[in-house]
KETI-601356 format. One line per field, with one value per residue: z, y, x of N, C-alpha, C, O in turn. Coordinates in pm, 1 decimal, padded with zeros to 6 digits, always signed. Layout:
// residues N
n.pz <- c(Z_...)
n.py <- c(Y_...)
n.px <- c(X_...)
ca.pz <- c(Z_...)
ca.py <- c(Y_...)
ca.px <- c(X_...)
c.pz <- c(Z_...)
c.py <- c(Y_...)
c.px <- c(X_...)
o.pz <- c(Z_...)
o.py <- c(Y_...)
o.px <- c(X_...)
This chain:
// residues 123
n.pz <- c(+00470.0_+00230.9_+00246.7_+00362.2_+00158.3_-00051.7_+00062.3_+00098.0_-00169.8_-00289.9_-00140.2_-00199.3_-00475.2_-00505.9_-00354.5_-00494.7_-00747.9_-00706.0_-00632.3_-00870.3_-01082.8_-00974.6_-00958.3_-00754.2_-00612.6_-00348.0_-00172.2_-00317.5_-00311.4_-00036.2_+00016.0_-00148.4_-00018.3_+00219.0_+00108.4_+00003.6_+00240.8_+00348.6_+00199.6_-00047.2_-00392.3_-00654.3_-00841.9_-00681.4_-00538.6_-00748.8_-00819.5_-00584.0_-00601.1_-00831.8_-00732.8_-00530.2_-00689.2_-00834.7_-00628.8_-00562.0_-00801.2_-00800.3_-00578.2_-00666.6_-00887.5_-00749.4_-00638.1_-00863.4_-00991.6_-00786.5_-00635.2_-00408.3_-00386.3_-00540.7_-00386.8_-00149.8_-00244.5_-00323.0_-00072.3_+00064.5_-00077.2_-00013.7_+00261.4_+00257.7_+00144.0_+00339.5_+00567.1_+00489.6_+00477.2_+00745.5_+00868.6_+00761.9_+00846.9_+01128.4_+01169.6_+01072.7_+01128.6_+01316.6_+01526.5_+01473.3_+01201.9_+01097.5_+01138.3_+00933.4_+00771.0_+00956.4_+01005.8_+00746.0_+00726.2_+00931.0_+00835.4_+00590.7_+00680.8_+00820.1_+00604.3_+00467.9_+00660.9_+00692.9_+00467.7_+00406.6_+00166.5_+00047.8_+00194.5_+00130.4_-00140.8_-00145.5_-00024.7)
n.py <- c(+00327.7_+00413.6_+00648.4_+00564.8_+00395.0_+00579.9_+00747.2_+00564.6_+00486.3_+00731.4_+00794.0_+00571.7_+00589.5_+00823.8_+00757.3_+00531.2_+00638.4_+00800.3_+00611.0_+00465.8_+00650.1_+00853.0_+01123.4_+01315.6_+01446.2_+01472.0_+01301.3_+01063.4_+01015.4_+00988.2_+00756.8_+00573.8_+00566.2_+00437.8_+00184.7_+00099.7_+00080.2_-00139.2_-00338.4_-00362.8_-00290.5_-00040.6_-00155.9_-00317.7_-00126.7_-00012.1_-00233.1_-00262.4_-00022.6_-00071.6_-00275.7_-00133.3_+00058.8_-00109.3_-00197.7_+00045.7_+00095.9_-00120.3_-00045.8_+00196.1_+00097.0_-00063.6_+00124.5_+00248.0_+00036.2_-00061.7_-00294.5_-00535.1_-00740.5_-00654.7_-00436.2_-00563.1_-00715.2_-00511.6_-00389.9_-00604.0_-00628.7_-00387.3_-00428.7_-00638.3_-00510.4_-00318.3_-00470.5_-00573.1_-00331.5_-00250.2_-00459.1_-00421.8_-00157.3_-00182.9_-00362.1_-00231.2_+00041.4_+00283.8_+00270.4_+00497.3_+00547.7_+00341.2_+00404.3_+00524.6_+00296.2_+00125.6_+00257.1_+00244.3_-00031.4_-00089.7_+00052.8_-00078.8_-00335.5_-00283.4_-00222.0_-00469.4_-00637.5_-00516.7_-00563.8_-00830.3_-00965.6_-01085.7_-01318.1_-01454.6_-01484.3_-01655.4_-01881.8)
n.px <- c(-01718.0_-01635.7_-01490.5_-01247.1_-01160.5_-01123.2_-00924.6_-00708.4_-00671.8_-00595.5_-00361.4_-00194.6_-00178.7_-00033.3_+00201.9_+00293.6_+00339.9_+00558.6_+00751.9_+00767.6_+00820.4_+00978.4_+00922.2_+00894.2_+01151.9_+01277.7_+01126.5_+01148.0_+01429.1_+01464.9_+01310.6_+01444.0_+01688.7_+01609.2_+01534.9_+01784.3_+01927.9_+01803.2_+01905.7_+01795.9_+01731.3_+01690.2_+01519.6_+01359.5_+01220.4_+01077.0_+00914.1_+00762.4_+00627.3_+00471.4_+00308.1_+00173.3_+00042.1_-00124.8_-00292.8_-00417.3_-00554.5_-00732.4_-00887.3_-01004.2_-01145.6_-01323.5_-01490.0_-01599.4_-01734.7_-01883.9_-01805.4_-01743.7_-01552.8_-01333.5_-01263.0_-01185.7_-00967.7_-00792.2_-00754.7_-00635.4_-00397.9_-00276.5_-00251.1_-00065.4_+00165.3_+00200.7_+00259.7_+00506.8_+00652.9_+00638.0_+00779.3_+01044.4_+01098.5_+01085.6_+01291.1_+01522.0_+01497.7_+01315.4_+01018.8_+00878.0_+00931.0_+00785.7_+00521.4_+00342.1_+00298.9_+00184.3_-00056.1_-00173.5_-00195.2_-00381.6_-00606.1_-00649.5_-00705.6_-00940.7_-01108.7_-01111.4_-01226.6_-01471.2_-01633.9_-01604.4_-01585.5_-01366.4_-01328.8_-01566.8_-01520.8_-01300.6_-01400.8)
ca.pz <- c(+00423.9_+00107.1_+00280.2_+00378.3_+00025.1_-00125.4_+00123.9_+00063.4_-00313.8_-00315.4_-00079.1_-00270.2_-00609.5_-00489.2_-00310.8_-00601.5_-00859.7_-00668.8_-00640.5_-01009.2_-01172.1_-00905.8_-00993.7_-00638.7_-00586.0_-00206.4_-00119.3_-00390.1_-00259.2_+00100.8_+00008.4_-00206.2_+00089.7_+00302.5_+00036.0_+00000.3_+00377.8_+00371.1_+00107.6_-00167.4_-00500.2_-00721.7_-00906.8_-00577.7_-00512.7_-00864.4_-00808.8_-00475.7_-00657.7_-00921.0_-00645.7_-00467.2_-00792.1_-00861.7_-00518.2_-00577.3_-00914.9_-00752.5_-00490.1_-00750.5_-00964.0_-00658.2_-00623.1_-00991.5_-01023.0_-00663.1_-00629.4_-00280.3_-00400.5_-00584.8_-00269.9_-00059.0_-00305.2_-00310.1_+00069.2_+00099.3_-00137.4_+00070.3_+00387.4_+00227.7_+00130.9_+00468.6_+00655.3_+00447.1_+00519.1_+00891.7_+00898.7_+00733.9_+00933.4_+01265.7_+01170.9_+01041.8_+01165.5_+01441.9_+01514.8_+01412.6_+01057.0_+01061.7_+01167.7_+00817.3_+00728.6_+01057.1_+00979.6_+00623.9_+00756.7_+01007.9_+00747.3_+00492.2_+00753.0_+00845.9_+00479.0_+00442.4_+00757.4_+00682.8_+00365.3_+00409.0_+00032.1_+00016.5_+00254.4_+00048.4_-00268.1_-00125.6_+00023.0)
ca.py <- c(+00273.2_+00482.1_+00746.6_+00490.8_+00349.8_+00696.1_+00788.5_+00467.2_+00494.4_+00853.2_+00781.3_+00475.3_+00641.3_+00918.4_+00686.5_+00443.7_+00719.2_+00845.1_+00493.7_+00421.5_+00750.7_+00939.9_+01261.9_+01403.9_+01413.2_+01456.2_+01178.8_+00952.0_+00989.1_+00938.1_+00618.4_+00493.3_+00547.6_+00330.2_+00057.7_+00062.3_+00041.8_-00272.3_-00432.3_-00370.8_-00202.2_+00043.0_-00243.1_-00360.3_-00011.0_-00004.1_-00341.5_-00225.8_+00082.8_-00136.2_-00344.7_-00029.7_+00116.2_-00211.0_-00191.2_+00169.4_+00076.4_-00208.8_+00031.3_+00287.7_+00014.1_-00109.8_+00235.7_+00269.7_-00076.2_-00103.7_-00435.1_-00559.9_-00827.4_-00569.0_-00358.0_-00651.5_-00749.1_-00392.1_-00375.5_-00712.0_-00594.7_-00281.8_-00492.5_-00713.4_-00417.7_-00252.1_-00565.0_-00571.5_-00204.4_-00253.8_-00551.1_-00359.9_-00041.3_-00225.6_-00431.0_-00142.6_+00180.3_+00301.6_+00257.8_+00622.9_+00529.4_+00240.1_+00451.1_+00531.7_+00160.4_+00071.8_+00319.8_+00187.4_-00170.0_-00088.0_+00096.0_-00184.5_-00445.0_-00239.2_-00239.9_-00613.0_-00694.5_-00455.3_-00621.3_-00975.4_-01022.8_-01172.7_-01449.7_-01516.6_-01519.6_-01770.1_-01999.2)
ca.px <- c(-01593.1_-01598.0_-01386.4_-01121.5_-01121.4_-01072.0_-00797.5_-00604.8_-00646.3_-00517.9_-00229.4_-00112.0_-00152.3_+00077.1_+00322.3_+00342.8_+00390.2_+00693.8_+00840.3_+00780.8_+00878.4_+01073.3_+00890.0_+00914.7_+01291.7_+01311.9_+01064.4_+01207.7_+01563.6_+01448.5_+01265.2_+01551.3_+01785.6_+01554.0_+01545.9_+01925.4_+01963.2_+01746.3_+01969.0_+01712.0_+01776.2_+01589.6_+01421.1_+01265.3_+01135.1_+00988.3_+00816.0_+00670.8_+00542.9_+00374.3_+00212.3_+00090.7_-00045.6_-00228.2_-00388.2_-00494.7_-00645.0_-00839.6_-00976.0_-01082.1_-01239.5_-01429.6_-01584.6_-01667.9_-01823.0_-01950.2_-01768.8_-01678.6_-01435.8_-01223.7_-01225.1_-01112.7_-00838.9_-00708.6_-00719.7_-00542.4_-00268.8_-00220.1_-00210.5_+00056.5_+00278.1_+00218.7_+00328.6_+00647.4_+00712.7_+00651.7_+00888.7_+01173.6_+01118.6_+01114.8_+01420.4_+01633.7_+01473.3_+01242.7_+00873.2_+00831.5_+00934.8_+00685.9_+00385.7_+00252.9_+00263.7_+00093.1_-00186.5_-00232.2_-00232.8_-00506.8_-00715.2_-00678.4_-00771.8_-01078.3_-01183.2_-01129.2_-01319.9_-01603.6_-01721.0_-01583.4_-01601.2_-01254.1_-01357.8_-01670.2_-01459.5_-01211.0_-01475.7)
c.pz <- c(+00292.9_+00133.3_+00294.7_+00242.5_-00055.2_-00069.7_+00087.1_-00085.3_-00347.8_-00263.2_-00160.7_-00416.6_-00603.9_-00455.0_-00422.5_-00716.4_-00830.8_-00680.1_-00785.4_-01093.1_-01107.0_-00926.1_-00877.8_-00579.6_-00438.9_-00148.8_-00186.3_-00331.8_-00116.2_+00099.3_-00048.5_-00103.4_+00184.1_+00233.9_+00031.7_+00137.0_+00408.7_+00281.6_-00020.6_-00268.1_-00559.6_-00786.9_-00804.7_-00544.5_-00625.4_-00854.1_-00696.0_-00524.6_-00750.0_-00838.7_-00578.3_-00568.1_-00827.8_-00753.9_-00529.7_-00691.2_-00875.0_-00664.5_-00570.4_-00831.2_-00875.8_-00635.3_-00750.3_-01017.2_-00902.8_-00639.9_-00503.1_-00292.8_-00447.5_-00468.8_-00174.5_-00113.9_-00298.2_-00166.9_+00112.0_+00042.5_-00057.8_+00203.8_+00368.5_+00219.4_+00262.6_+00567.1_+00619.2_+00493.0_+00670.4_+00931.3_+00879.1_+00821.9_+01075.8_+01275.8_+01157.8_+01094.0_+01302.0_+01417.8_+01451.7_+01259.1_+01009.5_+01076.0_+01044.0_+00770.1_+00828.3_+01034.4_+00854.7_+00643.8_+00829.8_+00921.0_+00646.0_+00558.5_+00784.5_+00720.5_+00453.4_+00535.7_+00741.5_+00577.7_+00350.5_+00272.3_-00004.0_+00073.7_+00173.9_-00084.7_-00255.4_-00086.0_-00078.4)
c.py <- c(+00337.1_+00580.4_+00678.1_+00443.2_+00463.9_+00740.3_+00694.0_+00473.0_+00617.5_+00841.8_+00688.3_+00510.7_+00736.7_+00845.3_+00600.6_+00524.6_+00770.2_+00729.1_+00452.6_+00523.2_+00840.4_+01087.2_+01359.9_+01368.7_+01385.7_+01326.5_+01056.1_+00916.2_+00936.8_+00791.5_+00526.9_+00468.0_+00437.6_+00194.3_+00008.8_+00015.3_-00100.1_-00378.5_-00452.6_-00266.4_-00124.8_-00042.8_-00292.4_-00247.3_+00005.8_-00110.1_-00316.2_-00117.3_+00026.3_-00207.4_-00244.5_+00033.8_+00019.2_-00209.7_-00067.6_+00156.8_-00014.8_-00133.1_+00127.6_+00210.3_-00034.9_-00000.4_+00256.0_+00161.8_-00128.5_-00254.4_-00461.9_-00646.9_-00747.6_-00486.0_-00441.9_-00689.9_-00631.1_-00372.4_-00482.0_-00684.4_-00485.2_-00339.3_-00566.2_-00619.7_-00345.9_-00342.3_-00570.6_-00445.6_-00202.1_-00342.1_-00482.4_-00238.5_-00082.9_-00295.5_-00332.9_+00000.7_+00187.5_+00282.4_+00384.0_+00610.6_+00431.2_+00290.1_+00466.1_+00393.4_+00094.9_+00127.3_+00259.4_+00041.0_-00174.0_-00047.4_-00012.3_-00305.0_-00409.7_-00256.1_-00386.9_-00674.0_-00639.2_-00519.9_-00771.7_-01042.2_-01115.2_-01311.5_-01524.6_-01562.5_-01645.5_-01897.1_-02047.6)
c.px <- c(-01546.9_-01484.5_-01251.5_-01071.0_-01060.0_-00936.6_-00684.0_-00570.4_-00562.0_-00375.5_-00140.2_-00090.9_-00033.7_+00206.6_+00379.9_+00401.2_+00531.6_+00792.0_+00866.7_+00858.6_+00983.1_+01047.3_+00908.8_+01051.6_+01320.7_+01256.2_+01125.0_+01344.5_+01558.6_+01407.2_+01372.9_+01661.8_+01738.8_+01573.6_+01690.6_+01973.7_+01916.0_+01810.0_+01889.8_+01758.1_+01658.1_+01481.2_+01317.4_+01167.4_+01033.0_+00877.7_+00715.5_+00575.5_+00436.1_+00266.7_+00118.3_-00005.5_-00157.4_-00335.0_-00477.2_-00595.1_-00760.9_-00938.3_-01063.3_-01186.4_-01353.6_-01533.5_-01666.1_-01773.1_-01901.3_-01930.9_-01686.6_-01553.2_-01314.6_-01171.4_-01142.0_-00976.2_-00742.3_-00661.7_-00618.9_-00403.0_-00199.4_-00173.9_-00078.1_+00177.5_+00306.0_+00292.6_+00476.9_+00718.2_+00735.0_+00769.3_+01024.0_+01200.0_+01153.3_+01250.0_+01537.2_+01618.4_+01405.7_+01093.0_+00813.1_+00828.6_+00828.4_+00542.2_+00295.7_+00208.3_+00168.4_-00047.2_-00251.1_-00270.2_-00366.3_-00625.7_-00751.3_-00744.4_-00916.8_-01164.5_-01212.3_-01233.0_-01460.9_-01692.5_-01705.7_-01597.3_-01486.4_-01274.1_-01462.2_-01613.9_-01373.4_-01285.5_-01572.2)
o.pz <- c(+00249.7_+00051.8_+00244.3_+00214.9_-00119.4_-00146.2_+00049.3_-00122.5_-00426.1_-00333.2_-00188.5_-00476.6_-00688.1_-00518.6_-00442.7_-00776.0_-00921.6_-00731.3_-00818.5_-01165.6_-01176.2_-00913.0_-00901.8_-00504.8_-00407.6_-00084.6_-00119.9_-00305.8_-00078.5_+00173.5_-00001.2_-00101.8_+00225.3_+00295.5_+00053.6_+00146.5_+00484.9_+00287.4_-00094.3_-00230.9_-00519.7_-00786.8_-00838.6_-00525.1_-00599.8_-00877.6_-00711.0_-00493.0_-00747.0_-00871.3_-00570.1_-00535.7_-00848.7_-00783.7_-00509.4_-00678.8_-00912.1_-00674.8_-00544.6_-00842.0_-00921.5_-00615.5_-00744.8_-01058.7_-00913.7_-00627.0_-00492.4_-00217.4_-00399.0_-00454.0_-00124.2_-00038.7_-00270.5_-00142.1_+00188.0_+00107.0_-00036.9_+00253.7_+00453.1_+00280.8_+00294.1_+00642.1_+00707.6_+00542.2_+00717.3_+01017.0_+00968.7_+00867.2_+01137.4_+01379.5_+01224.0_+01102.5_+01391.4_+01303.7_+01385.0_+01194.6_+00894.2_+01029.7_+01049.5_+00733.1_+00789.0_+01042.5_+00856.3_+00584.4_+00794.8_+00931.4_+00618.3_+00498.2_+00776.7_+00729.1_+00421.1_+00493.0_+00773.1_+00596.7_+00285.8_+00264.4_-00077.7_+00009.7_+00151.2_-00136.6_-00343.8_-00111.3_-00054.4)
o.py <- c(+00317.1_+00594.1_+00728.7_+00450.5_+00446.4_+00767.9_+00738.4_+00465.6_+00608.2_+00875.7_+00720.7_+00465.5_+00730.2_+00868.0_+00597.5_+00484.3_+00781.6_+00746.0_+00409.3_+00486.9_+00897.5_+01168.6_+01477.3_+01271.7_+01284.3_+01250.5_+00955.7_+00799.1_+00851.0_+00710.7_+00414.7_+00360.4_+00353.2_+00100.2_-00109.4_-00079.4_-00172.5_-00495.5_-00548.2_-00165.3_-00142.2_-00005.4_-00307.1_-00270.1_+00034.5_-00079.8_-00345.4_-00119.9_+00071.7_-00200.2_-00268.1_+00059.5_+00060.3_-00219.5_-00075.7_+00202.2_+00011.0_-00153.6_+00139.1_+00252.8_-00046.5_-00029.6_+00278.3_+00191.1_-00226.1_-00330.0_-00416.5_-00628.4_-00770.3_-00467.4_-00396.3_-00696.7_-00649.3_-00342.1_-00452.6_-00713.6_-00489.9_-00301.7_-00557.5_-00646.6_-00315.9_-00295.5_-00572.6_-00451.7_-00156.9_-00305.0_-00484.3_-00218.8_-00023.6_-00288.6_-00349.3_+00073.6_+00107.9_+00278.7_+00377.6_+00657.6_+00437.0_+00223.4_+00423.1_+00375.2_+00017.3_+00053.8_+00226.7_-00006.0_-00252.6_-00106.0_-00035.2_-00369.5_-00495.0_-00299.1_-00424.0_-00753.0_-00707.1_-00529.6_-00834.8_-01163.1_-01212.0_-01411.2_-01644.8_-01666.9_-01731.2_-02007.6_-02145.3)
o.px <- c(-01433.4_-01393.3_-01151.2_-00951.2_-00956.5_-00844.2_-00575.6_-00453.3_-00467.5_-00280.1_-00024.7_+00006.6_+00055.9_+00309.5_+00501.3_+00501.1_+00613.9_+00902.6_+00977.1_+00951.2_+01067.4_+01138.7_+00936.9_+01064.1_+01383.2_+01328.6_+01150.8_+01372.0_+01638.4_+01463.0_+01390.4_+01721.6_+01818.4_+01623.6_+01717.0_+02051.8_+01980.0_+01772.2_+01913.6_+01817.5_+01543.0_+01364.0_+01200.0_+01048.0_+00916.1_+00760.7_+00596.9_+00456.5_+00321.7_+00148.2_-00002.3_-00121.4_-00271.6_-00454.0_-00598.3_-00708.9_-00875.4_-01059.2_-01183.1_-01301.4_-01467.3_-01651.4_-01787.0_-01885.2_-01975.5_-02027.2_-01572.7_-01457.7_-01203.7_-01050.7_-01039.3_-00879.0_-00623.7_-00545.0_-00526.6_-00302.3_-00078.2_-00067.8_+00010.9_+00280.7_+00421.2_+00378.3_+00562.6_+00830.8_+00839.5_+00849.5_+01108.4_+01312.8_+01241.8_+01315.9_+01639.7_+01717.2_+01434.8_+01047.0_+00709.9_+00734.8_+00785.6_+00449.8_+00180.5_+00092.3_+00081.4_-00145.6_-00369.7_-00367.3_-00454.2_-00733.5_-00869.0_-00830.2_-01005.3_-01279.5_-01325.2_-01317.2_-01558.6_-01813.7_-01789.4_-01618.8_-01505.2_-01240.6_-01448.7_-01653.5_-01373.7_-01237.7_-01643.1)
């Protein structure tokens, strides 16, 4: 599961940095067009970026400190943002546009289920 954790952390660090700072112009403008199409503004995109960055930080921290609860919290946060992305893509776009979010949802669910630390934490 370390590989999945690293992949998700890298992907969401990159994705969040674009949403927050807009450093990659083409991807930023494409994503902003999606958000505007959904009736959301730049501030919403920024907040999603902050949430994604928080998830990535939790995943990295889980590797550094070998902490399953941090891993589960990061995975749950990614699942939450992925579900939102899937909802908006399926409502306004095509399933093709939702595929990256579907993949990240499945990977984050695999992480959560593999260590079950979130369930232990909540119970």
